[in-house]
VMD Tcl script that builds the backbone (N, CA, C; Angstrom):
set m [mol new atoms 486]
animate dup $m
set s [atomselect $m all]
$s set {name element resname resid chain x y z} {
  {N N MET 1 A 268.794 -1.597 114.696}
  {CA C MET 1 A 269.519 -1.172 113.180}
  {C C MET 1 A 271.034 -1.583 113.469}
  {N N ILE 2 A 271.689 -2.625 112.540}
  {CA C ILE 2 A 272.871 -3.093 112.653}
  {C C ILE 2 A 273.307 -2.245 111.195}
  {N N ARG 3 A 274.495 -1.533 111.524}
  {CA C ARG 3 A 274.570 -1.021 110.232}
  {C C ARG 3 A 276.414 -0.807 109.977}
  {N N ASN 4 A 276.944 -0.689 109.005}
  {CA C ASN 4 A 278.520 -0.175 108.742}
  {C C ASN 4 A 278.128 0.898 109.522}
  {N N ALA 5 A 279.822 1.070 110.050}
  {CA C ALA 5 A 280.121 2.457 110.674}
  {C C ALA 5 A 280.748 3.057 110.292}
  {N N ASN 6 A 280.525 4.811 110.481}
  {CA C ASN 6 A 280.998 5.443 109.444}
  {C C ASN 6 A 282.069 6.293 110.581}
  {N N ARG 7 A 282.618 7.353 109.863}
  {CA C ARG 7 A 283.561 8.116 110.593}
  {C C ARG 7 A 282.818 9.045 111.996}
  {N N GLU 8 A 281.783 9.479 111.531}
  {CA C GLU 8 A 280.839 10.321 112.169}
  {C C GLU 8 A 280.223 9.535 113.482}
  {N N ASP 9 A 280.614 7.941 113.399}
  {CA C ASP 9 A 280.181 7.159 114.698}
  {C C ASP 9 A 281.425 6.986 115.847}
  {N N LEU 10 A 282.734 7.297 115.337}
  {CA C LEU 10 A 283.913 6.900 116.393}
  {C C LEU 10 A 283.562 7.485 117.492}
  {N N PRO 11 A 283.406 9.003 117.578}
  {CA C PRO 11 A 283.054 9.158 119.141}
  {C C PRO 11 A 281.990 8.427 120.059}
  {N N ALA 12 A 281.306 8.012 119.441}
  {CA C ALA 12 A 280.299 6.979 120.143}
  {C C ALA 12 A 280.996 5.705 120.230}
  {N N ILE 13 A 281.541 5.055 119.052}
  {CA C ILE 13 A 282.438 4.351 119.592}
  {C C ILE 13 A 283.564 3.954 120.867}
  {N N VAL 14 A 284.236 5.151 120.524}
  {CA C VAL 14 A 284.955 5.717 121.727}
  {C C VAL 14 A 284.223 5.732 123.045}
  {N N GLN 15 A 283.142 6.085 122.996}
  {CA C GLN 15 A 282.610 6.635 124.413}
  {C C GLN 15 A 281.695 4.915 124.690}
  {N N ILE 16 A 281.512 4.377 124.049}
  {CA C ILE 16 A 281.373 3.003 124.716}
  {C C ILE 16 A 282.558 2.099 125.194}
  {N N TYR 17 A 283.336 2.077 124.071}
  {CA C TYR 17 A 284.626 1.363 124.490}
  {C C TYR 17 A 285.154 2.200 126.176}
  {N N ASN 18 A 285.067 2.808 126.008}
  {CA C ASN 18 A 285.613 3.707 127.241}
  {C C ASN 18 A 284.733 3.540 128.575}
  {N N GLU 19 A 283.124 3.076 128.711}
  {CA C GLU 19 A 282.312 2.885 129.548}
  {C C GLU 19 A 283.008 1.355 130.134}
  {N N THR 20 A 283.593 0.522 129.211}
  {CA C THR 20 A 284.113 -0.815 129.669}
  {C C THR 20 A 285.211 -0.558 130.516}
  {N N ILE 21 A 286.043 0.136 130.300}
  {CA C ILE 21 A 287.549 0.124 131.300}
  {C C ILE 21 A 287.379 -0.147 132.555}
  {N N PRO 22 A 286.580 0.950 132.975}
  {CA C PRO 22 A 286.168 0.280 134.716}
  {C C PRO 22 A 285.776 -0.533 135.326}
  {N N THR 23 A 284.799 -1.181 134.324}
  {CA C THR 23 A 284.912 -2.656 134.731}
  {C C THR 23 A 285.860 -3.622 135.061}
  {N N ARG 24 A 286.790 -3.878 134.395}
  {CA C ARG 24 A 287.788 -4.523 134.535}
  {C C ARG 24 A 287.591 -5.734 133.580}
  {N N MET 25 A 286.186 -5.607 133.099}
  {CA C MET 25 A 285.563 -6.789 132.797}
  {C C MET 25 A 286.044 -7.065 130.871}
  {N N VAL 26 A 286.292 -6.429 130.176}
  {CA C VAL 26 A 286.056 -6.418 128.861}
  {C C VAL 26 A 287.357 -6.169 127.870}
  {N N THR 27 A 288.143 -5.216 128.486}
  {CA C THR 27 A 289.444 -4.675 127.757}
  {C C THR 27 A 290.509 -4.758 128.585}
  {N N ALA 28 A 291.791 -4.585 128.150}
  {CA C ALA 28 A 292.914 -4.804 128.789}
  {C C ALA 28 A 293.091 -3.607 128.661}
  {N N ASP 29 A 292.665 -2.344 128.006}
  {CA C ASP 29 A 293.203 -1.157 128.519}
  {C C ASP 29 A 292.682 -0.584 129.907}
  {N N LEU 30 A 293.538 0.263 130.507}
  {CA C LEU 30 A 293.047 0.889 131.811}
  {C C LEU 30 A 293.050 2.325 131.995}
  {N N GLU 31 A 293.270 2.930 130.976}
  {CA C GLU 31 A 292.736 4.422 130.718}
  {C C GLU 31 A 291.945 4.854 129.830}
  {N N PRO 32 A 291.180 5.734 129.606}
  {CA C PRO 32 A 290.217 5.920 128.424}
  {C C PRO 32 A 291.451 6.371 127.062}
  {N N VAL 33 A 290.605 5.699 126.237}
  {CA C VAL 33 A 291.235 6.315 124.824}
  {C C VAL 33 A 290.820 7.379 124.150}
  {N N THR 34 A 291.301 8.125 123.296}
  {CA C THR 34 A 290.820 9.182 122.771}
  {C C THR 34 A 289.769 8.807 121.165}
  {N N VAL 35 A 289.083 9.669 120.521}
  {CA C VAL 35 A 288.972 9.518 119.476}
  {C C VAL 35 A 289.909 9.877 118.359}
  {N N GLU 36 A 290.966 10.560 118.766}
  {CA C GLU 36 A 292.149 10.805 117.909}
  {C C GLU 36 A 293.183 9.155 117.910}
  {N N SER 37 A 293.327 8.719 118.994}
  {CA C SER 37 A 294.013 7.876 119.375}
  {C C SER 37 A 293.653 6.411 118.584}
  {N N ARG 38 A 292.012 6.462 117.930}
  {CA C ARG 38 A 291.416 5.264 117.523}
  {C C ARG 38 A 291.104 5.904 115.947}
  {N N GLU 39 A 291.630 6.481 115.500}
  {CA C GLU 39 A 291.323 6.998 114.129}
  {C C GLU 39 A 291.893 6.205 112.986}
  {N N ALA 40 A 293.227 5.556 113.253}
  {CA C ALA 40 A 294.123 4.817 112.734}
  {C C ALA 40 A 293.393 3.138 112.420}
  {N N TRP 41 A 292.760 2.848 113.655}
  {CA C TRP 41 A 292.295 1.661 113.795}
  {C C TRP 41 A 290.827 1.477 113.443}
  {N N PHE 42 A 290.352 2.748 113.049}
  {CA C PHE 42 A 289.142 2.949 112.531}
  {C C PHE 42 A 289.092 2.641 110.700}
  {N N PHE 43 A 290.036 3.538 110.260}
  {CA C PHE 43 A 290.156 3.643 108.948}
  {C C PHE 43 A 290.802 2.065 108.608}
  {N N ALA 44 A 291.754 1.421 109.572}
  {CA C ALA 44 A 292.039 0.424 108.773}
  {C C ALA 44 A 291.096 -0.605 108.775}
  {N N HIS 45 A 289.999 -0.762 109.189}
  {CA C HIS 45 A 288.964 -1.474 108.867}
  {C C HIS 45 A 288.188 -1.012 107.569}
  {N N ASP 46 A 287.688 -2.772 106.773}
  {CA C ASP 46 A 287.315 -2.392 105.615}
  {C C ASP 46 A 285.785 -2.803 105.481}
  {N N PRO 47 A 284.930 -1.915 104.891}
  {CA C PRO 47 A 283.651 -2.756 105.436}
  {C C PRO 47 A 283.425 -3.887 104.253}
  {N N HIS 48 A 284.220 -4.500 103.356}
  {CA C HIS 48 A 284.431 -5.236 102.335}
  {C C HIS 48 A 284.586 -6.705 103.103}
  {N N THR 49 A 285.671 -6.146 103.866}
  {CA C THR 49 A 286.169 -7.884 104.535}
  {C C THR 49 A 286.555 -7.383 106.267}
  {N N ARG 50 A 286.518 -6.682 106.451}
  {CA C ARG 50 A 286.499 -6.274 107.949}
  {C C ARG 50 A 286.247 -5.506 108.851}
  {N N PRO 51 A 284.721 -5.309 108.590}
  {CA C PRO 51 A 283.713 -3.988 108.955}
  {C C PRO 51 A 283.760 -4.051 110.796}
  {N N ILE 52 A 283.040 -2.906 110.778}
  {CA C ILE 52 A 282.543 -2.226 112.105}
  {C C ILE 52 A 281.367 -1.907 111.949}
  {N N TRP 53 A 280.885 -2.622 112.656}
  {CA C TRP 53 A 278.996 -2.206 112.585}
  {C C TRP 53 A 278.804 -1.465 113.638}
  {N N VAL 54 A 277.491 -1.054 113.798}
  {CA C VAL 54 A 277.040 -0.127 115.272}
  {C C VAL 54 A 275.734 -0.622 114.869}
  {N N VAL 55 A 275.145 -0.473 116.443}
  {CA C VAL 55 A 273.905 -0.736 116.348}
  {C C VAL 55 A 273.182 0.666 116.662}
  {N N GLU 56 A 272.588 1.094 116.252}
  {CA C GLU 56 A 271.582 2.325 116.358}
  {C C GLU 56 A 270.284 1.965 117.066}
  {N N LEU 57 A 270.067 2.506 117.781}
  {CA C LEU 57 A 268.913 2.284 118.406}
  {C C LEU 57 A 268.560 3.878 119.587}
  {N N ASP 58 A 267.023 4.141 118.972}
  {CA C ASP 58 A 266.335 5.732 119.672}
  {C C ASP 58 A 267.262 6.765 118.890}
  {N N GLY 59 A 268.024 6.527 117.936}
  {CA C GLY 59 A 268.702 7.764 117.560}
  {C C GLY 59 A 270.185 7.523 117.775}
  {N N HIS 60 A 270.887 6.762 118.689}
  {CA C HIS 60 A 271.979 6.717 119.437}
  {C C HIS 60 A 272.484 5.309 118.738}
  {N N VAL 61 A 274.106 5.543 118.831}
  {CA C VAL 61 A 274.636 4.293 118.596}
  {C C VAL 61 A 275.082 3.863 119.873}
  {N N CYS 62 A 274.405 2.765 120.291}
  {CA C CYS 62 A 274.363 2.013 121.453}
  {C C CYS 62 A 275.434 0.850 121.782}
  {N N ALA 63 A 275.985 0.349 120.553}
  {CA C ALA 63 A 276.668 -0.857 120.427}
  {C C ALA 63 A 277.461 -1.084 119.052}
  {N N TRP 64 A 278.618 -1.944 119.697}
  {CA C TRP 64 A 279.186 -1.765 118.087}
  {C C TRP 64 A 280.129 -3.307 117.990}
  {N N LEU 65 A 280.350 -3.742 116.996}
  {CA C LEU 65 A 281.126 -4.956 116.766}
  {C C LEU 65 A 282.365 -4.733 115.735}
  {N N SER 66 A 283.539 -5.541 115.555}
  {CA C SER 66 A 284.641 -5.003 115.227}
  {C C SER 66 A 284.931 -6.392 114.337}
  {N N PHE 67 A 285.449 -6.770 113.261}
  {CA C PHE 67 A 286.573 -7.656 112.910}
  {C C PHE 67 A 287.670 -7.583 112.377}
  {N N GLN 68 A 288.760 -7.854 113.024}
  {CA C GLN 68 A 290.088 -7.638 113.262}
  {C C GLN 68 A 290.783 -8.754 112.533}
  {N N SER 69 A 291.776 -8.609 111.837}
  {CA C SER 69 A 292.616 -9.875 111.152}
  {C C SER 69 A 293.350 -10.291 111.855}
  {N N PHE 70 A 293.534 -11.671 111.956}
  {CA C PHE 70 A 293.983 -12.447 112.941}
  {C C PHE 70 A 295.797 -12.208 112.642}
  {N N TYR 71 A 296.335 -11.841 113.928}
  {CA C TYR 71 A 297.697 -12.056 113.598}
  {C C TYR 71 A 298.682 -11.116 112.106}
  {N N GLY 72 A 297.844 -10.579 111.365}
  {CA C GLY 72 A 298.147 -10.152 110.049}
  {C C GLY 72 A 299.219 -10.470 109.181}
  {N N ARG 73 A 298.981 -11.712 109.293}
  {CA C ARG 73 A 299.744 -12.818 108.169}
  {C C ARG 73 A 298.907 -12.967 107.032}
  {N N PRO 74 A 299.514 -12.946 105.655}
  {CA C PRO 74 A 298.834 -13.501 104.466}
  {C C PRO 74 A 297.843 -15.005 105.291}
  {N N ALA 75 A 298.423 -15.686 105.406}
  {CA C ALA 75 A 297.769 -17.237 105.727}
  {C C ALA 75 A 296.688 -17.321 106.226}
  {N N TYR 76 A 296.659 -16.303 107.373}
  {CA C TYR 76 A 295.502 -16.010 108.069}
  {C C TYR 76 A 294.208 -15.265 107.861}
  {N N ARG 77 A 294.292 -14.696 106.479}
  {CA C ARG 77 A 293.656 -14.158 106.020}
  {C C ARG 77 A 291.973 -14.509 105.968}
  {N N HIS 78 A 292.104 -15.790 106.375}
  {CA C HIS 78 A 290.121 -16.238 106.524}
  {C C HIS 78 A 289.903 -16.409 108.081}
  {N N THR 79 A 290.853 -15.634 108.788}
  {CA C THR 79 A 290.282 -15.836 110.022}
  {C C THR 79 A 290.232 -14.408 110.377}
  {N N ALA 80 A 289.579 -14.196 111.757}
  {CA C ALA 80 A 288.930 -12.814 112.578}
  {C C ALA 80 A 288.734 -12.931 113.506}
  {N N GLU 81 A 289.315 -11.830 114.577}
  {CA C GLU 81 A 288.573 -11.859 115.503}
  {C C GLU 81 A 287.800 -10.822 116.051}
  {N N ILE 82 A 286.683 -11.170 116.545}
  {CA C ILE 82 A 285.552 -10.364 116.707}
  {C C ILE 82 A 285.516 -9.672 118.357}
  {N N SER 83 A 284.921 -8.242 118.430}
  {CA C SER 83 A 284.975 -7.618 119.636}
  {C C SER 83 A 283.527 -7.184 119.567}
  {N N ILE 84 A 282.608 -7.400 120.580}
  {CA C ILE 84 A 281.641 -6.760 120.493}
  {C C ILE 84 A 281.906 -5.974 121.971}
  {N N TYR 85 A 281.165 -4.586 121.962}
  {CA C TYR 85 A 281.227 -3.462 123.003}
  {C C TYR 85 A 279.545 -3.287 123.011}
  {N N ILE 86 A 278.739 -3.014 124.202}
  {CA C ILE 86 A 277.213 -2.809 124.120}
  {C C ILE 86 A 277.807 -1.371 125.625}
  {N N SER 87 A 276.896 -0.550 125.180}
  {CA C SER 87 A 276.536 0.671 126.050}
  {C C SER 87 A 276.016 0.098 127.371}
  {N N GLU 88 A 276.047 0.424 128.399}
  {CA C GLU 88 A 275.964 0.219 129.400}
  {C C GLU 88 A 274.395 0.243 130.008}
  {N N ALA 89 A 273.783 0.771 129.668}
  {CA C ALA 89 A 272.165 1.383 129.555}
  {C C ALA 89 A 271.596 0.263 128.307}
  {N N TYR 90 A 272.270 -0.362 127.963}
  {CA C TYR 90 A 271.403 -1.363 126.590}
  {C C TYR 90 A 272.029 -2.617 126.863}
  {N N ARG 91 A 272.659 -2.521 127.928}
  {CA C ARG 91 A 272.703 -4.175 128.203}
  {C C ARG 91 A 271.909 -5.209 128.688}
  {N N GLY 92 A 271.697 -6.067 128.181}
  {CA C GLY 92 A 270.913 -7.283 128.903}
  {C C GLY 92 A 269.575 -7.555 127.981}
  {N N ARG 93 A 269.537 -6.541 126.777}
  {CA C ARG 93 A 268.520 -6.473 125.877}
  {C C ARG 93 A 268.450 -7.348 124.542}
  {N N GLY 94 A 269.355 -8.315 124.204}
  {CA C GLY 94 A 269.739 -9.403 123.431}
  {C C GLY 94 A 270.313 -8.747 122.558}
  {N N ILE 95 A 271.313 -7.776 122.228}
  {CA C ILE 95 A 271.913 -6.697 121.450}
  {C C ILE 95 A 273.162 -7.270 120.791}
  {N N GLY 96 A 273.836 -8.332 122.308}
  {CA C GLY 96 A 274.951 -9.383 121.923}
  {C C GLY 96 A 274.826 -10.083 121.237}
  {N N THR 97 A 273.517 -10.659 121.447}
  {CA C THR 97 A 272.791 -11.930 120.571}
  {C C THR 97 A 273.190 -11.885 118.984}
  {N N GLN 98 A 272.417 -10.639 118.880}
  {CA C GLN 98 A 271.914 -10.135 117.669}
  {C C GLN 98 A 273.168 -10.085 116.720}
  {N N LEU 99 A 274.285 -9.403 117.001}
  {CA C LEU 99 A 275.386 -8.506 116.331}
  {C C LEU 99 A 276.357 -10.162 116.352}
  {N N LEU 100 A 276.490 -11.207 117.364}
  {CA C LEU 100 A 277.369 -12.343 116.909}
  {C C LEU 100 A 276.353 -13.200 115.862}
  {N N GLN 101 A 275.135 -13.028 115.969}
  {CA C GLN 101 A 274.340 -13.767 114.761}
  {C C GLN 101 A 274.635 -13.543 113.576}
  {N N LYS 102 A 274.654 -11.885 113.375}
  {CA C LYS 102 A 274.964 -11.379 112.568}
  {C C LYS 102 A 276.546 -11.872 111.761}
  {N N ALA 103 A 277.433 -11.700 113.118}
  {CA C ALA 103 A 278.527 -11.795 112.189}
  {C C ALA 103 A 279.009 -13.533 111.847}
  {N N ILE 104 A 278.194 -14.560 112.548}
  {CA C ILE 104 A 278.180 -15.672 111.647}
  {C C ILE 104 A 277.702 -15.963 110.641}
  {N N GLU 105 A 276.643 -15.036 109.980}
  {CA C GLU 105 A 275.930 -15.133 109.511}
  {C C GLU 105 A 276.595 -14.287 108.068}
  {N N GLU 106 A 277.082 -13.561 107.988}
  {CA C GLU 106 A 277.906 -12.574 107.390}
  {C C GLU 106 A 279.412 -12.779 106.978}
  {N N ALA 107 A 280.079 -13.913 108.036}
  {CA C ALA 107 A 281.186 -14.607 107.998}
  {C C ALA 107 A 281.719 -14.758 106.449}
  {N N PRO 108 A 280.833 -15.710 105.957}
  {CA C PRO 108 A 281.283 -16.238 104.146}
  {C C PRO 108 A 281.414 -14.922 103.480}
  {N N SER 109 A 280.203 -13.812 103.327}
  {CA C SER 109 A 280.491 -13.091 102.432}
  {C C SER 109 A 281.717 -12.157 102.908}
  {N N LEU 110 A 282.292 -12.280 103.659}
  {CA C LEU 110 A 283.297 -11.755 104.084}
  {C C LEU 110 A 284.843 -12.315 103.865}
  {N N GLU 111 A 284.822 -13.757 103.362}
  {CA C GLU 111 A 285.530 -14.502 103.303}
  {C C GLU 111 A 286.580 -14.801 104.878}
  {N N ILE 112 A 285.461 -15.050 105.789}
  {CA C ILE 112 A 285.783 -15.585 106.497}
  {C C ILE 112 A 285.827 -16.815 106.960}
  {N N LYS 113 A 286.459 -17.683 107.440}
  {CA C LYS 113 A 286.092 -19.211 107.519}
  {C C LYS 113 A 286.123 -19.424 109.167}
  {N N THR 114 A 287.169 -18.689 109.890}
  {CA C THR 114 A 287.293 -18.929 111.049}
  {C C THR 114 A 286.895 -17.577 112.357}
  {N N LEU 115 A 285.991 -17.838 113.108}
  {CA C LEU 115 A 286.090 -16.247 113.942}
  {C C LEU 115 A 286.535 -16.677 115.203}
  {N N LEU 116 A 287.401 -16.097 115.826}
  {CA C LEU 116 A 287.701 -16.016 117.096}
  {C C LEU 116 A 287.401 -14.956 118.283}
  {N N GLY 117 A 287.370 -15.231 119.664}
  {CA C GLY 117 A 287.238 -14.185 120.362}
  {C C GLY 117 A 287.957 -14.486 121.492}
  {N N PHE 118 A 288.374 -12.804 122.320}
  {CA C PHE 118 A 289.407 -12.970 123.145}
  {C C PHE 118 A 288.980 -12.805 124.458}
  {N N ILE 119 A 288.583 -13.418 125.467}
  {CA C ILE 119 A 287.748 -13.291 126.276}
  {C C ILE 119 A 288.567 -13.554 127.471}
  {N N PHE 120 A 288.294 -12.639 128.261}
  {CA C PHE 120 A 288.914 -12.716 130.073}
  {C C PHE 120 A 288.169 -13.924 130.432}
  {N N ALA 121 A 288.931 -14.317 131.305}
  {CA C ALA 121 A 287.957 -15.748 131.935}
  {C C ALA 121 A 286.790 -15.325 132.985}
  {N N HIS 122 A 287.505 -14.463 133.597}
  {CA C HIS 122 A 286.070 -13.619 134.775}
  {C C HIS 122 A 284.874 -13.035 134.146}
  {N N ASN 123 A 284.751 -13.041 132.593}
  {CA C ASN 123 A 283.988 -12.138 131.946}
  {C C ASN 123 A 282.543 -13.335 131.448}
  {N N GLU 124 A 282.479 -13.935 132.575}
  {CA C GLU 124 A 281.715 -14.988 132.131}
  {C C GLU 124 A 279.828 -14.917 131.141}
  {N N PRO 125 A 279.808 -13.546 131.101}
  {CA C PRO 125 A 278.479 -13.217 130.168}
  {C C PRO 125 A 278.753 -13.783 128.666}
  {N N SER 126 A 280.313 -12.682 128.368}
  {CA C SER 126 A 280.621 -12.910 126.988}
  {C C SER 126 A 280.774 -14.283 126.753}
  {N N LEU 127 A 281.399 -15.209 127.902}
  {CA C LEU 127 A 282.119 -16.853 127.415}
  {C C LEU 127 A 280.262 -17.347 127.322}
  {N N ARG 128 A 279.357 -17.057 128.244}
  {CA C ARG 128 A 278.392 -17.619 127.870}
  {C C ARG 128 A 277.684 -17.631 126.554}
  {N N LEU 129 A 277.668 -16.161 126.163}
  {CA C LEU 129 A 277.194 -15.445 125.333}
  {C C LEU 129 A 277.530 -16.127 123.626}
  {N N PHE 130 A 278.985 -16.474 123.676}
  {CA C PHE 130 A 279.772 -16.749 122.491}
  {C C PHE 130 A 279.214 -18.744 122.509}
  {N N ALA 131 A 279.406 -19.127 123.813}
  {CA C ALA 131 A 279.427 -20.769 123.983}
  {C C ALA 131 A 277.784 -20.918 123.192}
  {N N ARG 132 A 276.845 -19.895 123.412}
  {CA C ARG 132 A 275.609 -20.318 122.999}
  {C C ARG 132 A 275.376 -20.690 121.193}
  {N N PHE 133 A 276.597 -19.992 120.683}
  {CA C PHE 133 A 276.799 -19.847 119.632}
  {C C PHE 133 A 277.754 -20.824 118.552}
  {N N GLY 134 A 277.903 -21.816 119.762}
  {CA C GLY 134 A 278.745 -23.169 119.515}
  {C C GLY 134 A 280.285 -22.771 119.279}
  {N N PHE 135 A 281.462 -21.467 119.878}
  {CA C PHE 135 A 282.206 -21.035 120.044}
  {C C PHE 135 A 282.718 -22.267 120.940}
  {N N GLU 136 A 284.079 -22.683 120.942}
  {CA C GLU 136 A 284.432 -23.771 121.767}
  {C C GLU 136 A 285.720 -23.026 122.215}
  {N N THR 137 A 286.501 -23.023 123.580}
  {CA C THR 137 A 287.716 -22.643 124.313}
  {C C THR 137 A 289.072 -23.235 123.007}
  {N N TRP 138 A 289.762 -22.492 122.614}
  {CA C TRP 138 A 290.695 -23.057 121.717}
  {C C TRP 138 A 291.804 -22.841 122.320}
  {N N GLY 139 A 291.708 -21.668 123.639}
  {CA C GLY 139 A 293.448 -21.300 124.037}
  {C C GLY 139 A 292.853 -21.203 125.694}
  {N N HIS 140 A 293.937 -21.125 126.640}
  {CA C HIS 140 A 293.428 -20.683 127.590}
  {C C HIS 140 A 295.317 -20.270 128.384}
  {N N PHE 141 A 295.137 -18.898 128.470}
  {CA C PHE 141 A 296.216 -18.103 128.702}
  {C C PHE 141 A 296.246 -17.647 130.336}
  {N N PRO 142 A 296.880 -18.239 131.153}
  {CA C PRO 142 A 296.343 -18.227 132.795}
  {C C PRO 142 A 297.482 -17.065 133.326}
  {N N LYS 143 A 297.067 -16.163 133.739}
  {CA C LYS 143 A 297.636 -14.514 134.604}
  {C C LYS 143 A 298.212 -13.958 133.651}
  {N N VAL 144 A 297.658 -13.843 132.071}
  {CA C VAL 144 A 298.677 -12.870 131.399}
  {C C VAL 144 A 298.156 -11.496 131.497}
  {N N ALA 145 A 297.367 -10.974 132.101}
  {CA C ALA 145 A 296.825 -9.654 132.715}
  {C C ALA 145 A 296.758 -9.387 133.842}
  {N N GLU 146 A 296.972 -8.166 134.273}
  {CA C GLU 146 A 296.939 -7.910 135.812}
  {C C GLU 146 A 295.663 -6.507 135.425}
  {N N LEU 147 A 294.758 -6.469 136.120}
  {CA C LEU 147 A 293.832 -5.585 136.188}
  {C C LEU 147 A 293.470 -5.487 137.440}
  {N N GLU 148 A 293.749 -4.110 137.789}
  {CA C GLU 148 A 293.339 -3.723 139.593}
  {C C GLU 148 A 294.190 -4.562 140.669}
  {N N GLY 149 A 295.461 -5.074 139.940}
  {CA C GLY 149 A 296.385 -5.942 141.015}
  {C C GLY 149 A 295.913 -7.574 141.208}
  {N N ILE 150 A 294.641 -7.915 140.375}
  {CA C ILE 150 A 294.939 -9.285 140.140}
  {C C ILE 150 A 295.051 -9.915 139.106}
  {N N GLU 151 A 295.453 -10.992 138.780}
  {CA C GLU 151 A 296.305 -11.542 137.857}
  {C C GLU 151 A 295.222 -12.257 137.014}
  {N N ARG 152 A 294.543 -11.851 135.705}
  {CA C ARG 152 A 293.534 -12.398 134.998}
  {C C ARG 152 A 293.732 -13.121 134.002}
  {N N ASP 153 A 293.240 -14.437 133.738}
  {CA C ASP 153 A 293.631 -15.381 132.753}
  {C C ASP 153 A 292.625 -15.052 131.150}
  {N N LEU 154 A 293.043 -14.850 130.104}
  {CA C LEU 154 A 292.361 -14.806 128.901}
  {C C LEU 154 A 292.012 -16.393 127.668}
  {N N ILE 155 A 290.973 -16.481 127.766}
  {CA C ILE 155 A 290.440 -17.130 127.331}
  {C C ILE 155 A 290.213 -16.835 125.337}
  {N N ILE 156 A 290.512 -17.769 124.330}
  {CA C ILE 156 A 290.347 -17.415 123.420}
  {C C ILE 156 A 289.132 -18.494 122.998}
  {N N VAL 157 A 288.329 -18.139 122.056}
  {CA C VAL 157 A 287.093 -18.941 121.994}
  {C C VAL 157 A 287.217 -19.073 120.651}
  {N N GLY 158 A 286.838 -20.031 119.549}
  {CA C GLY 158 A 287.086 -20.116 118.368}
  {C C GLY 158 A 285.936 -21.187 117.791}
  {N N LYS 159 A 285.490 -20.794 116.279}
  {CA C LYS 159 A 284.178 -21.542 115.806}
  {C C LYS 159 A 284.545 -21.415 114.221}
  {N N ARG 160 A 284.215 -22.591 113.741}
  {CA C ARG 160 A 284.631 -22.560 112.111}
  {C C ARG 160 A 283.177 -22.850 111.459}
  {N N ILE 161 A 283.006 -21.324 110.636}
  {CA C ILE 161 A 282.130 -20.863 109.960}
  {C C ILE 161 A 281.607 -22.119 108.753}
  {N N VAL 162 A 282.518 -22.423 107.908}
  {CA C VAL 162 A 282.532 -23.201 106.660}
  {C C VAL 162 A 283.516 -24.393 106.634}
}
mol reanalyze $m
mol bondsrecalc $m
mol representation Tube
mol addrep $m
């Protein structure tokens, strides 16, 4: 079940996010974040224009997707970055596919014409997922992040929706 996140979901959202940090595949954060540190981020999301969705299975939040305004300037109001995070125990079940499909389908009702994804070049599963939905490489930033002493590239993928 995919639904809008509520404040009570924030601990699960943070837990899932923190699970990804040690993998050095998904986020540039190097240390776990706290629920308190993510509250402003959570409340900055508007369910009508920049929602956070959660996936609930077996009574537990196991994944989430967020829409983030791109670059914070009015001229970019129809462009959003999407981020997908899936709990390790639930990966490989098609949840990312379902979330990305819903994001593409719902983008017009959110007044989004362009979707972006910021993905580390070594995160091949995420790059493959976005490519399956027609996202193309729009940017390549070589060696802009350092994870565990290894410099990593960032790939920006994009898709026009309308």
